[in-house]
C-alpha positions in Angstrom: -21.8 16.4 -36.6 -22.8 14.3 -39.8 -20.2 12.1 -39.3 -21.2 11.2 -36.2 -24.6 10.7 -36.8 -23.3 8.6 -39.9 -21.0 6.8 -37.6 -23.9 5.8 -34.9 -26.0 4.3 -37.3 -23.5 2.0 -39.5 -22.8 0.7 -35.9 -26.0 -1.3 -35.7 -26.0 -2.7 -39.2 -25.0 -5.9 -37.9 -27.0 -5.8 -34.9 -25.8 -9.5 -33.7 -22.4 -8.8 -34.4 -22.3 -5.4 -32.7 -24.5 -7.1 -29.7 -21.8 -9.5 -29.0 -19.1 -7.2 -29.1 -20.5 -4.5 -26.6 -21.1 -7.6 -24.2 -17.6 -8.5 -24.3 -16.2 -4.9 -24.1 -18.4 -4.7 -21.1 -17.5 -8.0 -19.5 -13.9 -7.3 -20.2 -14.2 -3.4 -18.4 -16.5 -4.9 -15.3 -13.7 -7.5 -14.5 -10.8 -5.1 -15.5 -12.0 -2.2 -13.4 -13.1 -4.7 -10.7 -10.1 -6.5 -10.2 -8.4 -2.6 -10.1 -10.4 -2.0 -7.2 -10.0 -5.3 -5.4 -6.1 -4.5 -6.2 -6.3 -1.1 -4.4 -8.5 -2.3 -1.6 -6.2 -5.6 -0.8 -3.1 -3.2 -1.2 -4.6 -0.4 1.3 -5.6 -3.2 3.3 -1.8 -4.6 3.7 -0.4 -0.5 4.2 -3.4 -0.1 7.1 -2.1 -3.4 9.0 1.3 -3.2 9.3 1.4 0.8 9.4 -1.6 0.9 12.3 0.4 -1.8 13.9 3.9 -0.9 13.6 5.2 2.6 12.3 2.3 5.1 12.1 2.1 7.0 9.0 4.8 9.5 9.7 8.1 9.9 11.7 10.5 12.0 12.8 14.0 10.4 12.9 17.5 10.9 12.3 19.4 11.1 9.6 20.4 7.9 8.1 18.4 6.1 10.7 16.7 4.1 8.1 19.2 3.5 5.9 21.4 1.7 9.4 19.1 -0.4 9.4 17.4 1.7 12.5 20.7 1.8 14.7 19.9 3.2 18.3 23.4 5.1 17.4 21.3 7.5 15.1 19.2 8.6 17.7 17.9 12.3 17.6 18.1 14.6 20.1 14.9 15.3 21.4 15.4 19.5 22.1 12.6 22.3 22.2 13.4 23.3 18.9 12.2 20.2 17.8 9.5 20.1 19.6 8.4 23.1 18.5 8.9 22.1 14.6 6.8 19.2 15.5 3.6 21.3 16.5 1.2 21.3 14.1 -3.1 21.9 13.8 -3.5 18.3 12.2 -1.4 16.7 15.0 -3.1 14.2 17.4 -0.3 12.9 20.0 3.4 12.8 19.6 5.0 9.9 20.7 8.8 9.6 20.9 9.9 5.9 20.8 13.0 4.0 21.5 13.6 1.1 19.4 16.7 -1.2 19.1 17.6 -5.0 19.3 18.1 -6.6 22.3 18.0 -10.4 23.2 15.2 -12.2 25.5 15.8 -15.5 27.5 13.7 -17.0 29.5 14.8 -20.5 31.1 16.7 -22.3 28.3 14.9 -20.2 25.4 16.2 -17.5 23.7 15.7 -14.8 20.7 16.7 -12.0 19.1 14.1 -9.2 18.9 13.7 -5.6 18.5 12.5 -3.8 21.6 10.2 -0.9 21.1 9.9 1.2 24.1 6.9 4.3 24.0 4.2 5.9 26.0 1.3 3.3 26.5 -1.0 5.8 25.9 0.4 8.1 23.0 0.9 4.8 21.0 -2.8 4.1 21.3 -3.4 7.4 19.1 -0.5 5.8 16.8 -0.9 2.4 16.7 -4.1 -0.1 16.7 -1.8 -2.9 18.9 -3.2 -2.6 22.0 -6.6 -3.7 20.0 -4.4 -7.2 19.5 -4.3 -7.9 23.0 -5.6 -12.1 23.2 -4.1 -13.0 26.8 -3.7 -10.6 29.7 -3.8 -6.5 29.0 -2.0 -3.6 27.0 1.0 -1.9 28.7 -0.2 0.5 31.7 0.5 3.6 31.4 1.2 4.7 35.3 3.1 1.3 35.4 5.7 1.3 38.4 8.6 -0.8 38.3 8.1 -3.7 41.3 11.0 -5.5 43.1 11.3 -9.3 43.6 12.5 -11.1 46.3 16.6 -10.3 45.4 15.7 -6.8 45.0 15.4 -6.7 41.2 12.9 -3.7 39.6 10.6 -5.8 37.4 9.4 -4.0 34.1 6.4 -4.7 31.8 6.4 -6.3 28.2 3.9 -6.7 25.7 5.3 -10.0 23.7 3.6 -11.9 20.3 2.0 -15.4 20.3 4.8 -17.0 18.1 7.9 -15.2 20.5 5.4 -16.3 23.6 5.5 -19.3 22.3 9.1 -19.7 21.3 9.8 -18.9 24.8 7.8 -21.2 26.6 6.3 -17.9 27.9 2.5 -17.2 29.4 1.0 -14.2 30.9 2.9 -13.4 34.3 5.9 -15.4 33.3 9.5 -13.7 33.9 11.6 -12.9 31.2 15.4 -11.2 30.9 16.3 -8.6 28.2 20.1 -7.8 27.4 21.0 -5.0 25.0 23.7 -2.7 23.9 23.6 0.6 25.4 24.3 4.0 23.4 27.6 4.3 24.8 28.5 0.8 23.9 28.0 -0.6 27.2 25.4 -3.5 28.1 21.8 -2.5 29.3 19.9 -5.2 31.1 16.4 -5.7 32.9 13.9 -8.5 34.1 10.6 -7.9 32.7 7.2 -9.4 33.3 5.0 -10.3 30.3 1.5 -8.8 31.2 0.0 -9.2 27.9 0.2 -11.7 24.6 -0.8 -10.4 21.2 -1.7 -11.9 18.2 -1.1 -9.3 14.9 -1.3 -11.5 12.1 1.6 -10.9 11.0 4.4 -13.2 11.7 7.0 -11.4 11.8 6.0 -9.1 14.4 4.7 -12.0 16.7 7.8 -13.7 16.5 10.8 -10.9 16.8 9.2 -7.9 18.4 9.0 -6.8 21.8 7.2 -3.7 23.5 7.6 -1.9 26.5 6.9 1.3 27.9 9.8 4.2 27.5 11.5 4.0 31.1 12.4 0.5 30.4 14.1 1.1 27.3 16.1 3.8 28.6 17.0 1.1 31.5 18.4 -1.4 28.7 19.6 1.6 26.0 20.4 4.6 27.8 20.0 7.1 24.7 20.3 10.2 27.3 23.4 12.4 27.8 23.3 13.0 31.6 26.6 15.5 30.8 24.9 17.9 27.9 21.3 17.5 29.6 19.6 15.9 26.2 17.2 13.5 25.9 17.3 11.4 22.6 14.9 8.9 20.7 15.0 6.6 17.9 12.3 8.3 16.3 9.0 10.6 16.9 5.8 9.0 15.8 2.9 11.2 14.9 -0.6 10.6 14.9 -3.2 12.3 12.6 -6.7 11.9 12.3 -6.5 9.8 8.7 -3.8 8.8 5.8 -5.5 11.3 3.7 -4.4 14.0 6.6 -1.1 12.6 7.0 -0.1 12.9 4.0 -0.9 16.5 4.2 0.8 17.0 7.3 3.9 15.2 5.6 4.3 17.7 2.8 3.9 20.9 5.8 6.5 18.9 7.8 9.1 18.3 5.0 9.5 21.9 4.4 10.3 22.3 8.3 12.8 19.4 7.9 14.8 19.6 4.6 17.0 16.3 4.3 20.1 17.1 4.6 22.9 17.2 1.8 25.9 15.2 2.4 28.6 13.5 0.5 28.8 10.5 2.4 26.0 8.0 2.0 23.5 8.8 5.0 24.0 5.8 6.9 27.7 6.8 7.3 27.0 10.6 7.5 28.2 12.3 10.7 24.7 14.5 10.2 22.4 13.6 12.7 20.0 16.2 11.9 15.9 14.8 12.6 13.9 14.5 8.8 10.5 13.5 8.4 9.2 9.9 6.9 6.4 8.9 5.7 5.0 4.8 5.5 6.5 4.2 2.4 10.2 5.4 3.8 9.8 3.4 7.1 7.9 0.2 5.8 10.3 -0.5 2.2 9.7 -4.2 2.7 6.0 -3.8 2.2 6.5 -1.1 -0.8 8.5 -4.1 -2.4 5.9 -6.3 -2.0 2.5 -4.6 -3.1 5.1 -3.2 -6.3 5.7 -6.8 -7.1 1.7 -7.7 -6.3 1.3 -4.7 -8.8 3.7 -6.1 -11.4 1.7 -9.0 -11.6 -1.9 -8.2 -11.5 -0.6 -5.6 -14.3 0.5 -8.5 -16.3 -2.9 -10.4 -15.9 -4.6 -7.3 -16.9 -2.7 -6.6 -19.9 -3.3 -10.1 -20.9 -7.0 -9.5 -21.1 -7.2 -6.0 -22.2 -5.2 -7.5 -25.4 -8.0 -9.8 -25.5 -10.9 -7.2 -25.5 -8.9 -5.3 -27.9 -8.3 -7.9 -30.5 -12.2 -8.8 -30.5 -12.4 -5.3 -30.9 -10.2 -4.8 -34.1 -11.7 -8.7 -35.5 -15.1 -6.6 -35.4 -14.0 -3.7 -36.8 -11.8 -6.0 -39.9 -15.1 -8.0 -40.4 -16.8 -4.9 -41.0 -14.3 -3.5 -43.2 -14.6 -6.7 -45.4 -17.9 -6.4 -45.5 -18.2 -3.0 -46.2 -15.0 -2.2 -49.2 -17.3 -2.0 -52.5 -19.3 0.6 -50.7 -16.4 2.4 -49.3 -15.0 2.3 -53.0 -18.3 4.0 -54.0 -17.9 6.8 -51.9 -13.9 7.2 -53.0 -15.0 6.8 -56.4 -17.6 10.0 -56.1 -14.6 11.6 -54.4 -15.0 11.1 -50.7 -11.6 11.2 -48.9 -10.0 8.7 -47.2 -9.3 10.7 -44.3 -12.9 11.2 -44.2 -13.8 7.8 -44.3 -11.3 6.9 -41.5 -12.7 9.2 -39.4 -16.3 8.1 -39.9 -14.9 4.5 -39.3 -12.8 5.8 -36.0 -15.9 7.5 -34.5 -18.1 3.9 -34.7 -15.6 2.0 -32.9 -15.1 5.2 -30.6 -18.9 4.7 -29.6 -18.8 0.6 -29.6 -16.2 1.6 -26.6 -18.3 4.1 -25.2 -21.4 1.9 -25.3 -19.6 -1.1 -24.0 -17.7 0.7 -21.3 -20.4 2.5 -19.6 -22.1 -0.8 -18.3 -19.2 -2.4 -17.5 -17.8 0.1 -15.4 -21.3 0.2 -13.3 -21.1 -3.7 -13.4 -17.5 -3.1 -11.9 -18.4 -0.5 -9.3 -21.1 -2.3 -8.3 -19.0 -5.1 -7.6 -16.5 -2.8 -5.7 -18.9 -1.1 -4.0 -20.0 -4.2 -2.0 -16.8 -5.5 -0.9 -15.9 -2.1 0.3 -18.7 -2.2 2.5 -19.1 -5.4 2.7 -15.6 -7.2 3.1 -14.8 -11.1 3.3 -13.0 -11.9 6.6 -10.9 -15.4 5.6 -11.6 -17.7 8.9 -10.3 -21.2 9.1 -7.1 -23.0 8.1 -7.0 -21.2 5.0 -7.9 -17.8 6.8 -4.4 -19.6 8.8 -2.2 -20.2 6.4 -2.2 -16.7 4.7 -1.5 -15.2 8.1 1.8 -17.3 7.9 2.5 -16.1 4.4 1.8 -12.8 5.8 -1.2 -11.9 4.2 -3.9 -9.8 4.7 -7.3 -12.2 5.3 -9.5 -9.2 4.8 -10.9 -9.4 1.5 -11.8 -5.4 1.0 -12.4 -3.5 -2.9 -11.8 0.1 -2.8 -13.7 2.4 -5.7 -10.6 4.7 -6.1 -11.8 7.0 -9.3 -8.0 7.3 -10.1 -8.2 3.4 -10.5 -11.3 4.3 -13.0 -9.4 6.5 -14.9 -6.8 4.0 -15.9 -9.3 1.2 -16.6 -10.6 3.0 -19.0 -7.8 4.5 -20.8 -5.8 1.0 -20.4 -8.4 -0.5 -22.9 -9.7 2.1 -24.9 -6.5 3.3 -26.3 -4.8 -0.6 -27.3 -8.4 -0.9 -28.8 -8.4 2.3 -31.0 -4.7 2.1 -31.3 -5.5 -1.8 -33.0 -8.2 -0.9 -34.8 -6.5 2.0 -36.5 -3.6 0.0 -37.9 -7.1 -1.9 -40.0 -8.5 0.9 -40.8 -5.4 2.7 -42.3 -5.8 0.5 -45.3 -9.0 2.1 -46.1 -7.2 5.1 -48.3 -5.2 2.6 -50.4 -8.3 0.8 -51.6 -9.0 0.8 -55.4 -12.6 1.8 -56.0 -12.5 0.3 -59.9 -10.9 -2.9 -58.2 -13.6 -3.3 -55.6 -16.5 -2.3 -57.3 -15.7 -4.4 -60.1 -15.0 -7.4 -57.7 -18.4 -7.3 -55.3 
């Protein structure tokens, strides 16, 4: 306790220098914590956009489906046993899907797309795709295909704005879809564009097509009529929010253990269902967020080192001014370890007094952007969407990020300060008392 009081008193022996150091620490902490909250919020915005538009947070699919780049051949058998395992009190909806590649064409224009067939009503609980319809309407849940003048059934599809531009299609246009079926034969269908969406994601808007399950079955025919089996490439599960989704995922992992095989998952002759979380389903997004996080950490590292060097410089100047004091204390029997303890307490108090206001400022800025996100519009917003970035600037105050910010600032500052302080026991009392 005496060492603590002594350290606190020594802290303000040079009030001007201490004040300048406190301001620099507070500014560094405020900027560091705010950037961490902003990065966390931006990453969560990316996750919510991609997951909310396409995959949902949880899916159940055949073993090796993701590794094989979502090949139709690895569709999973939808049995009564599988349906029973999917029953969970926190699952709001179970939406089976059929997804595969296909060629779409209209007049002389064509494009290769991913066709995703699902129940339109159930998908509303899994994704927010229905909110992105800009022209026309969303897929009708009770849609019945109608025959054209040639007696060919016309189905319904939803396409992205970019794909509509490439095909020169509008709402009401009829397009042809050709895909490879589960047994290797060719499936084809005509479909009318009932709606055009703008997701803000260039890849989705240019290379995805959404339809109902009946149309997808006609195109890809995954079911086995001989065995009476229904197959789906995946089963999307809807939950109330991402936190609940994580708990559900952990529970389902016990029900769907990952098979152990000698071959790689994409080549294994095992098709048992496994549960997949959003990061398994969106590997490209995970890699993008990882690279972005690395870039941000490098920037923050330089900021932290500058702040820690400033603290070390303050300690060095203080030590130089107090050499005679340390020499006298050592001459009367004070141990060097005790002096190191007192000075380290001074550094700790200096950091604490600077970190607290800085953290409050950073959290205030974070909370402001959390409840008042900025939507970037105009040419800049369009350019960001072209690059696949979100146009909503949002911060999220996360206490885990707060701990990281505090420790990442305190540890380097204490470490560099200790390098300056450790020379105190090597001082020669006779020399420092006699020369100063």
